[in-house]
C-alpha positions as CSV (number, residue, x, y, z in Angstrom):
1,M,53.3,192.4,-56.3
2,K,52.9,195.8,-57.5
3,T,52.0,195.0,-60.8
4,V,49.2,192.8,-59.5
5,Q,48.0,195.1,-57.4
6,L,48.0,197.8,-60.4
7,L,46.1,195.1,-62.5
8,L,43.4,195.1,-59.5
9,A,43.2,198.5,-59.4
10,F,42.9,198.9,-63.4
11,T,40.3,195.8,-63.3
12,L,38.1,197.9,-60.4
13,L,38.0,200.6,-62.1
14,S,37.1,199.3,-65.4
15,A,34.1,197.2,-63.6
16,F,32.8,200.7,-62.2
17,A,33.2,202.3,-65.8
18,A,31.7,199.6,-67.2
19,A,28.5,200.1,-64.3
20,N,28.9,203.8,-64.9
21,D,29.7,204.2,-68.4
22,H,28.0,208.1,-68.8
23,N,28.9,210.7,-68.2
24,P,26.9,212.7,-65.6
25,N,25.9,215.2,-67.5
26,A,24.0,212.3,-70.0
27,S,23.0,210.4,-67.3
28,D,19.6,210.0,-66.2
29,L,19.3,212.4,-62.8
30,T,19.1,209.4,-60.0
31,A,22.3,208.3,-61.0
32,N,24.0,211.3,-60.6
33,P,25.9,211.7,-57.4
34,V,24.9,215.0,-57.2
35,Y,21.5,214.4,-57.1
36,E,22.4,211.0,-54.6
37,K,24.4,213.2,-52.0
38,N,22.0,216.9,-52.3
39,C,18.8,215.7,-53.2
40,A,17.7,212.2,-52.5
41,K,17.5,212.9,-49.2
42,C,14.2,214.9,-50.0
43,H,13.3,214.1,-53.3
44,G,13.7,210.5,-53.0
45,K,16.0,207.8,-54.7
46,T,13.4,208.0,-57.7
47,A,12.7,211.7,-57.9
48,E,9.3,210.8,-57.3
49,G,9.4,213.0,-54.0
50,R,8.6,211.6,-50.5
51,H,5.9,211.9,-47.8
52,F,6.8,215.0,-45.9
53,G,9.5,215.6,-47.9
54,G,10.6,217.3,-51.5
55,P,7.7,217.1,-53.9
56,S,8.4,214.9,-56.9
57,L,10.9,216.4,-59.8
58,I,9.0,213.9,-62.1
59,S,5.5,216.2,-62.3
60,D,3.9,218.0,-64.7
61,K,4.7,221.2,-62.7
62,T,8.2,220.5,-62.7
63,A,7.9,219.8,-66.4
64,A,6.6,223.1,-67.1
65,A,9.1,224.7,-65.2
66,S,12.0,226.7,-67.3
67,D,15.5,226.2,-67.2
68,D,15.5,229.6,-65.4
69,E,12.9,228.8,-63.1
70,L,14.7,225.5,-62.1
71,R,18.1,227.0,-61.5
72,A,16.8,229.9,-59.4
73,I,14.9,226.9,-57.1
74,I,18.0,225.0,-56.7
75,G,20.2,227.7,-56.5
76,N,18.3,230.1,-54.2
77,G,16.2,227.4,-52.9
78,K,12.5,227.4,-52.2
79,G,10.3,226.8,-49.2
80,H,12.2,224.8,-47.2
81,M,14.3,223.8,-49.8
82,P,17.8,224.7,-48.7
83,K,20.3,227.1,-51.3
84,F,22.6,225.2,-53.3
85,G,23.9,228.0,-55.5
86,G,27.2,228.5,-52.6
87,K,27.4,224.5,-52.4
88,L,27.3,223.3,-56.3
89,G,29.1,224.5,-59.5
90,G,27.2,226.3,-62.6
91,G,28.0,223.0,-64.4
92,E,26.5,220.7,-61.9
93,I,23.4,222.7,-61.6
94,D,23.2,223.1,-65.3
95,A,23.6,219.1,-65.2
96,L,20.7,218.5,-62.8
97,I,18.4,220.9,-64.9
98,A,19.0,218.5,-68.2
99,Q,18.5,215.5,-66.2
100,I,15.2,216.9,-64.7
101,K,14.0,218.0,-68.2
102,K,15.1,214.4,-69.5
103,A,13.2,212.7,-66.5
104,N,10.2,214.6,-67.4
105,A,10.4,213.9,-71.2
106,K,7.5,212.0,-71.9
């Protein structure tokens, strides 16, 4: 019985890994669990912004922002956006920045 349970668990984990076969640091922005948990509520599931919510992260303005500017906004907040510096680790913020930049690459 235990062998069957282990095999089932391995199969489920393998299926999950196949569906998410990318490292969060290299994946697209909206698939990042950190984005889904902390950003999608305001910036939308597609990162294109929400009416009466956060602005689109896929925009010329965001594309023109430097890594340091994006890091400051994520870490310190801006306008209605809360601070995430104490909530997210440096690696998580760096991954979001890289993914935002990748999403804006044309």
